[in-house]
N, C-alpha and C positions, 0 to 999 in steps of 0.2 A: 497322713502318716506315713513314717519314715520306713524305709526297708531294713529291716534287721541287717540283711546280709551288706547293706550298702554300709550302715552305721558302723558294721565291723570292720569293713575294709575301710574305711575313712580311720576308725579308731588306730588300725595297723599303721596307715601310711603316717599318722601324727606321731604315733610313740617309736616306731622305727628309728627316725633321725636323732631323736631324743637318747635312744640306746647307744646309737653308734656314736654320738658326741663324748657320751660318758666313757666309751672304750676308749676312744683317742685319747681323752683326758688321762685317763689311767694309763696308756701306753706312752704317754709324754712325761708322766710323773717321775720322781725321785725312785718311786716304787716300783716301776716296771723295769726290764729290761732294755736294754738299748734297741728297739724296734719298733717299725712304724707299721700302721694297721694293714698295709698291704703286703707287708714282709711276713707279719705274723699270719694273716691269711693263706698266704702261699706255703708258709712250712706247715700251717693245721691242713691244708688241702693235700700238701705231700704225704702225710700222715696217715691220712686216709685213702690215698690214693697212690702207692708207692709205684714207680716206675713211670708215671705219666710222662709226657713231654712238653715242651713249652708250648706248643699250642692249645693242648689241654688245660694247662695253667693260666694262659694269656685268656681263653674263653672263661674259665672260672671267675678269675680276678675282674676282667673286663677291662683288659688293656691292649693297646697293640702289640703285635709282635716284638719289634724293635723296644718298647716300654719294658716288656716281659724279661727281654733277654737283659736288657740293662740290670733290673731288681735280681735277676738269677745270678747274673755275673757277681753283683755284691755279696751276695748271700752264699755264692761258691767261695770268694775270696776270704768271708768271713769264718769259713769252715762250715756253716750250716748245712748246706746242699751239696750233695754230690753228682757229677755226671757220668754217665756208664753209658758206652754204646749199645745200641739194641743188636741184639744176636742175631735177628731176621733181616734188619735194615739198615746197614753201615751209615747211611746218609742221617739216620736219627738218633738221640741222645734221651737216654732216659733221665729221669732226676728223681733224688731220693733224699732222705734226710740222714745226714751226719748222727753220731751220738751226741757231740755239742748241739746240732740242730735240734734232736730230741730234748734235749735237755733246758735250751733255752726257750722253747716253745711252752714246755711244761711249767717254766718260771713265770712265763709271761700269763699263761692262761691261770695260775694261782694268782695273781697279782690282781687280775682282772675279775676272777673269781669273787676273791676278799672284797674289792670294791661294788658287787653286786650285791655279795650277800651284807653289807654294810647297810645297802638302801633298803634291802628285804628285811632287816632287823625291824626296820620301824611298823611292818604290817604286823596283824595277829597270826596267829597259827593256821585259823581256817582261811585267812586270805592267801598267806604264803602255799597252804596247799591247793589252793584255787589255781594260782598263778603258774604253780607247776604242773598240774594238771593242764591247766592251758596250753602251756609250753611243749607238753609231750603231744597234745594235739596236733598244735603246728607244726611239729617236728615231722610227724606222721603225715601229715596233708602236705608239705611240702618237699618230703622225699621221694613222695609215689610219682612214678613216670606220669606225664600228660597224657591225656587221649585227644588228640586233634583238637585243641582247643576246649574240650568238654569240661564243665566244671562238677565238681563232686558235690552229691548232695547232703 
């Protein structure tokens, strides 16, 4: 007899790379803005966490500080991110989206959303509702703070 939690975790592990592959393919296509996935993720992070610093962003994206610095330099040069000195600590720099950054992120999100919607359109209404409910559950689960490695029941 298989453990339902193990089966569910395996299904997540199997489907997540497929979803990310589709997202990358969409981002590289002609219909999406000229952004790579790490750039898209960086802009999305800053949309939800304005005023974050380079370390916060690097930890979220999962890259080294030098790599993140180079990515932020590129996004700043392109006018999508602005750097602002921290009012409390002059050694720190806060990052935020510019208006063009918000616009390019919105355009990229629309392209990816349209790609996902095209795939979801092959499902029946009940299945679309099931996927939507499942995504909401996963969102809640993965945005809750972890309690010392404890699992949620």
